[in-house]
N, C-alpha and C positions, 0 to 999 in steps of 0.2 A: 548777480552783484558784489563784485569784491566790497571785504568791510574790511576797514584797516583799524589798528590798535592808533589810543594817540602818541604822540612823541616820545614820553618816558615809558608808556609801556611797550613800546614797539623792543626795547631795547632789556628788557626782562624777562628769559625764560627758564629762570632758576631763582628761590631764594636770596642765594650767593649774588645774584644781580640784584637784589630787591636790597640788597645792606649795603650797596657802593653809594646807594643816594642820600643824601643828606635830608635831616630830618625835616626842614623845610619844603621840602621836595614833597612830601607826605601827602600832603593835600593835593596837590596835583593830580598825582597818581593815581587818588580815589575817585576823584571826578574823570578820570580816564577808562578808570578798571570798572566803574558803575557806567558810563556811557558803552563801553565796549559789551557788557553784556546785554543794553535795552537794543545794541545794534545787531547783535546775534539772534538773540532769543525772537524778537521782534519779527525778524526773516526765517530764520530754523525753529523756532518753536522749543516748549522748556517749561519746566517750571522760573516762576520769574520774581516774583516779590521779596523772598524770601533769602535771595541771595544781593539782595539790593540793599536790605536791611543790614547786614553785617559786612558790606564791604570795609569797612575802617577797621573793627575787629579785624580782620582777614588779613589784613596787609601789616597789621600791629601783631600779630602773633607768628609772622613768616620772617618780619621782621626785630622781634624779639628774641626769638626763640631759635636753634638751633638745628631746624629739620633739614632730611629727616629725620636725624639721630635722635632729638626732640620730637615726642611723636605725638600729634593732637590725632582726635579723637571727635569726628563728626558726629552728630545723634542726626537720622534718619537720611542728611546728606542733599536735602532740597536747598539747602542753602551752602553750597561746596563749590558753586561755578567759578567765586573769584578764586577760590584752592585751587582751582584745576588750571586756570588760566594762568597763574601764577608759579605753578608747577612742573612748567614744559609743555603744558598741551594748549597754548594761546592758539598755534596754528591751525592744530586739527578740531578747536570747538565748535566751528559750523559742524561737523560730523554727530555732535551730541545728540544722543536717544536715537542716533538713526541707526539703520541694521548695519553690523559689521563694525559701527562706530564705537566712538567714546559714550560709557555707562555713561547716565542719568544719575549715579550714586556714586561717594567714593569706592573704590573697587579696587582690592590688594594687587591684583593680576596686570592690572592697569599699571601702576605705577608706585615706589617705592614709598613718596610721600601718603596714600592714599594706606596708613596702618591698620585699619581697620572696615570690611565692608560693611555696610548698613543700608538699611532700607528700610526698617522696622525702626520705630521708635524705643527709644529709653534704656539702647544697650552702652552707649557710650562709657556712663559712669562704672558698670562693671567689664567694662575691658579694659578702659584707662588705668583702673585697678590692678588689674591681672598686670596689666604690663607694669606700673610701677613695682608692684612687689617683688616682678621677676630681676627690673634692673636693681632693686637693694640686693636680693639675693646674689645678683652677680657681681656687685661692687662697682655697676655703671652708675655715671655722675648723670643719667641721662632723666629729662624732666618729661612728665605725661601727662596732658591736657585734655579732658572732657568737654566740649564744647554742645549744653544742650538746652534745648530750649524751654521755656515755662511750662506751653503743655504736653513735653513729654516728661516732664519731671512730673507729671498730676500721674502716672504708672506706679504700681506698685517695686516693680524693677527697680527703677530709680531709687528709691528708697530703701530699697534691699542694699543696692551697692556702697551709699551712705552709710547705712549701720556698719556695715563690715569696715570701711573706710577710714570709718573713725577711731574703729581701734586698730587698724593697720600700720600705723606709724610709717605710713610708706608717702612719697612726694608725690600728690597729686594735687592739681589742681581744678577743680570743675569748675564753667564761666558758664554763670546764667543767663543766657539771652534772654531777656523780658519783656517782649515787645505784646503780649496778653493776645497773642495767635497761634494757632495751630493750623490749620487748612480755615477752619472756622474757627470764629470767639473763642478763647476758654472759658472753662465753666469751672464751678464749684472751690470750696473754700479756700485752697492755694493761692487761686487767682486772686480772691479778695483781699489775702494775707499781703500778696506781694503788691497791690496797687496801695496799699495803707502804708507800706514802705516808701515806696518811690513815691506818694503824694505827703506824706508827713511834714508840713512846714518846719516844725517845732527842730524835729529829727535833724531835717537837711539846714536850715539855717543854722542850728548850733554846732553839726557836722562842720561845717564851710567856715564858720568861726575860727573852732579849734584849729583846723589845717593852717589857715592865715598866720594866727596866734603863733604854731610851730616854726614857721618858717621862719620867724622873727628875733625869736629865742637863739641866744649865743651859744649856747651849748654844741656838744659834737653828737655825732653822728649815734652814738651806740644808745647816748642819752634820749635823743627829739626820739626815738624809736621805741624806748622803752615808756618814755612820757603819753607817747601818742595812743599807745598800746591799753594804757591804763586811763587817760582820757578818753577814749572810745568805749571802753568797756563802760566806763562809767555812765555816759552820754547814751548808751543806748540801753542801758537799765533805766535812767530817767526819763527820756522823751519817748521811747519807743520800745516795742518789742519784737523790732529786728532779729535779734539776736537770740530770740530762744530756740526757734524751730533748726536753726542750721546747726548753734552753736552746741546745742543739745545732744546732737549729733556729733560733738568732737570736731567739728567744721570752725575753723576761723574762717569769719564772715567779714569781707569785705566790701563797701558800697553802698547805695546804688551811685555807679557814676556813666555817667553819661557815655554811649556805646558809637558815638559819631564823633567824638573827640578824639582824632589820632593822636595828639601830642599826648591829652592823659591817659591814652591807652597803653600806649608804650612806655612809658615813667610808671604808668603803675603797673605793669609785666613783668619789667623789668625790677622794680622793687618786691614782687612777689616769689623772684626768682631765687630768692636766696633767703626766702624763710620755709623753714621744714614742714614736712608732715600735712596732714589734708587744709584743704582751702577753701570757698566760693568766694569767687568775684561776681557780684550782682549788676551785668552790663544793660541798662535801657536803651533798647533802639524801638525805631519805628521798622517795621514791615514794608517793605515798598518805597523805604527811603529815594529821593530824590527823582521819582516818576508821579507826579503829583496824581492822578487817575488811582494808580497801586497805591497808595498812600491812603484815599480816599475810600476805596472798595478793596480790600486786602483779600479778602474771599474771592472775590471775583478773577481777582489778577493773581491768584496765587499760578497757576498754568491754565493764561488764557489762550493758550494757540499763538495763531500767526496777527498780527497787528499792526496799523500803522503809526511809527512810532511819535509824529508829530500830531494825529486830532485824534490816538487814542480808539478808532473807531477797529474794531476786532471782525473779521474775516469771516464772516459764514457761507459756507457753499450755497449758491443760488440754483434754484429747483424749479422746474414748471409744472411739478403737481405737488401733490401734499407728502409726505416724507411719512415713515415709520417714525416713534418713539423712541428714546431710548427707555430700555427695560427700567433703569431704576426709578425714572419716573413713572412708569405703568404703575409699578410698587408703589410710589410716594403715593397717588392719585385714588389706586385702588383700596389701600389700607382706609382711606377716610371711609371712602363709598360703604367699606365694612364697616367699619366702625359705628359709622349714624344709626347702624341700625342693628349694633351689639355693642352694651353701655358695657362689654366686661372687657373688649380689646382695648389693648394698651402698647406703645412703641420703645423700642430700646434700641440706642446704638453708641458705640464707642467712638467719640469725636469727629464721624461722619455724618451730619446731618445733611450739606448740601451732597459732599457724594452720594448718599443711598438716597436724596430724597424724602428720607423721614421730617427734613426742614418743612411741609407743606403742613402735616398734620401739628407738627409743633408749635406755627405759626395758627394752627385751626382749632387744635385741642390741647393746648399748652399744656396743661392737665392731667394729659394723658400721654404725652409724647417724648422724650428722655433723653436729653446725651448727657452720658454721664463720664466725659473724658476719654483721652488715649487711657482705657481698663479694661480691654476684652473681657479677663476672667471674670472680673468685677459684672458687667454687663450678663453675661451668662447665669450667674448665682443669683444677679438681682433678678432677671427675671426667672428663674428659678422659685425662689422665695414670692413673687408675685402669682405663679401658677397655682402654690397650694393654697392661694385663695380665691382660688376660682378663676384668674384672670385670666384670658387668651393673648399672649404674651406674644409680639411679632419682635424676634432680637437680629435685626440687621446688622451684620459686620461682613466685609469683602472677605473671600475664600481665604485667602494669602496670611488674614490674621486671626480668621477661625486658626489658626495650628495652635496661636499662642491659649487658647482655652481649651486644648484638648481633654484636661486630667477634670476642668471644671461640667461639660460637657455629657464623661462617664459618671463622674461620682456623685454630682449634684442633679442633674437631670435624667440622665437616662435610668441610672440605678434606682431611681427613685420615678420612674415613668410619668414625670412629667411634659405636659401636652407644651411643650415650648415649639415655636414653631420659629424656623433657624433659617432668616433667607441670607443666603450665599450670595451679594452682589460681587462683579468681578470673577466669579467663576470661571476656570479654562484660561488660555492666552491671555494676558491682558496689552500685550502693546510694549511700547515706548520704556514702560518702566521695568522690563524685564526681569529676571529669576527669582529677586527677591518680593516683587507684585505677582507672578503668576499664580493662578489659583487650580493649580495641577491635584494637590493630594489631597482634597475635600472627600469624592468620593470613597477610594479606598482607605480611609482613615475613621469613615464612619461608618463601612460597610462592615468592620470585623467588630463594632458594638451592639450588643444585643438591645432590642428595645427601641429602634430608631426604624422612621420612615424616611425614605432617602427620592426625591422627584426632582426632575427636570424638566422647565415645558419648551414644547419645539418653537411656540411664539407667544405674541401677548395675550392670545384669548386663552393659551394653554396658563400661562402664568396667575392670569385671573380665575381660571376655576381651582387650582392648587389653593393659593392664598383663600379662598372663598371654603373650600373642602377642610384648610384645617382649622378653621375655626369652629367646623361645628362640634355640637355636645361629644359625638360619635367616636370623635379623636381619643384614644387613651395614650398616645404614644409622643415622642419627640418628632416633628414633622420638620423636615428638612426640605428646603425651593433651592436649586441651585441655577444661577443666570447669567449671562456672560455681560461683559461690559460693552455698551454700545444700543447701536440701534437692532431694534428686532424686526419683523416685516411687515405687518400690519399695518398702514394709513389709518384705517376704518379701525381701532383697536378696543371701542368701547363695548364692548359686546356684553350679551346679560351673562350672568351669572348661573353656573352650573356646577353640581357636585360631579365631582371624577370619581370612580370607585378607585379603592385604594389598591394596589399592587395590580390594577391592570392598563397593560396598553392597546395598542390599537392598529391594527395594518391597515395601511393606506395604499397599500398597492398590492394586487398581486401579481406575480411574473411566472419565470420560466428559470429552471436549472440555479440560478442563484438568487439567496436572501442576501437584503442590507437588515442589516436590526442597529438604528441610532438612539443615541442617548441625549436629549435635549435641543437646543441650537443646531448641532451638525445635521440634525433630521433635514434642514435645507439648502443644507449644501450636497446632501444624499439627492434630493429632489431634482436641482441643478443637473447633477450628473446624470441619473436618470436619464433626463432629457436629452442630455448627449447620447448618451449610449443608444437609444432608441434608433437613432439614422441609423446606428452600424449594426441594426437587427438584433441589438441583446437588451432584453427584455427581464429585468432583474424585480422583484416583489421587493416592498419597504414596508416595515414593521419600525414602529415609533414605540418604544418601548414605554416611556413615560418616569416608571419608577426600575431603581434595580435593587431596593429590600422594600418590601417584598418584592420578588422580579416573577412576571406574572411567566409560573409555569405550564400553564393551559397554553399560550400561546408558542410557548418555546417546544411543546412538544408536538406542535402545528409544524410548526419551523423544519427542526429537526427531523421529522418523521418526512416530509415534503421535498427536502433540499439538501445535496450534501456537498452544496459549496455555499459558504456564509460567509459575511462580513460584518464586523462589529466596527460602529462611527463612537465613537465619544471626545468631549474636550477634557481630556483627565488624563491622567496617568495610565500607561496600560498596564501597570503595575497592579493587580487587586485593587485593577477598574472594574467599570462595566463591564469589557472585554471577558476577565477574570470571572466574573458571576455567568457567564455564558457557559464557560468552558468547564465550570464547576458543575453550570446545572448540567451539560452532557456525558460527561465523566458518572457522575451521581447515576444515569440513567441509561448509560452503557452506548449512549450515540456514537457514531462513527461519521464526522465528515470535516474537510477541508475546512479550517476557519481562520482568517488572516483578521487580525486584530490594528485597526487605525487608532492612533491617539496620541497624546506624546508621550515622546520616547523616554527611553528610562537615564535620561541625561539630561543638565541645566542645559533649556533651550534661551538663548540669548533674547537680547532687543529687537525690537524691529516691530511694523507697521504688521496690524494682524492681520494683512492679508498676507505677507513676507513670510508670516510665520507658521501660518496653516498650510504654503504650502511646502515649506520645510518640511514640516512634521507628515506630510503626505493626506492631509486628510482636507483639504481644499476641494471642489468639485473636482478637478483634474485630476487629482491624485485618487478620489475613490475611483471615477471612471477606469485610470489606468490598472488600478489594483482589479478592478472588474474585468478587463480585458485578459490581464495576466491568471487572472481563475480559469479564466473561458478560454484559451490562446487558441485550442482546437479548433473553437466553434467558431472562436473570429477566422482562421484561417482557412478555414469552410465557405465562411462568410465572402470573405475575400475572393476566394475564388468563383465563388458561384455569381457575384459581380463582375 
């Protein structure tokens, strides 16, 4: 089905085209841009509500600034669909997040308008400040603008950047897009503070009256600006604390203003271009604006998948038989099951209660499960503090986001031998979100830290058993459990909880000539590959190692003594990962064997479906089978001749 943009949007292929429009046409353009996003995402999928909420802001920015000379830095980038459409990618927008298509996030190699690659939150102010400082040093009159949400503003990095920007004397504008949401509703004191600003009747009423009065003054532009500055400063001091936080960091604060009033946005942005130094514009928007269902349930419509844009029905795959659950839901229900029997168990997540399914525990046990905001470092050290008091803390962080808290894991957890349980959701390739979100590196960077236990379940039962084991009093070290995005393999997953002996793998199948060692969910790909190979007379052994640290040396001695051809399979980087651990063991004990490591290669893997990416990396079932054939090519030749 062909999706056509509206009459005005059809003519917009760059911000230069946008600037040819009359101001009165911008309302219509915003309507058309919003509708085009709805049309495309409903059919082709992607993030949804965030981009709808910043349509007017996006149009106003490109209309008011000289992009790409003036540089816009979007925070995270969930909301940058309108930006992509207006900057020459309208005709290719249907390829968004598809294999070999447009990235779902701003990406420097994709467009000169994407000034900074994003995917993790709270980087925009630091990056934009760097650009502003460079412009000042080079004597360039370019503007730098960071667009950051109130959820991203909770991260320490955003405050670090503002603390520096306040004294850097660079021409920087920070636009605070305040919609009270990240993926889930925002939490914490900053959210309450911003709510106080936007809902203060006294402040907003007096501010509006001051600006009406200024508009009637016969004085010149300079006088009005001076008066405005003095009056607003006095106003803030009298009726609101709105200036204290940002202006104490030496930012000039403006707002809050309606982020859906395109005329007001254009006027304000053009005025702010003439004001030097660090500035913050507080813009209030509605996530999901223009699509009623998304406005009412913003979390559900953050990235809903394919849906009927008229009825709002989100399409679900229909199955005739029960399907396995998502790993995240197994975690979410199992932690409650464990917590009901162990009153020391607590749950912590940095702003991902829905994505991690800790929301179930937060609803049932709100005093024992906590969303700490977009603060991975804080989440880890908070968990460490709880652990010092005997709590059994399950700290659930996406693998990719755990990279941000590496130092805290080393310094605050591992060195102190605190038995925090790190549940790494979205470990391995994650699909359409691409390289900013792939959980490639956790095995490698955790494996080098002393005092760590690193495990991966092959299925839902193993996840439950590892979670059960991790909370036992006999566990004295940090315990990592990594599992992938998406569904497992067991429709009947509510199995009895059993202890897993730490550092012990299991032999799933004996074989001849070739052994395949797997770590985690890819073991299921191995089993599919073995079924295929059996029809060709190839009979590999299969070992599910369960742990990469401590690794099961007894099992490895058995493998290396019996097999001279070995394949290792993992959903992580092959540099320093599970396969490397096997090779290190073999070198230490002087074993000789031909080893082929399968996993995520030493390059950036772009976005696509999981099936497409597993195939590209060569560790789907067909890739594993082909590797086995190549290792046993002499045997394959004999088998074919015999047939």
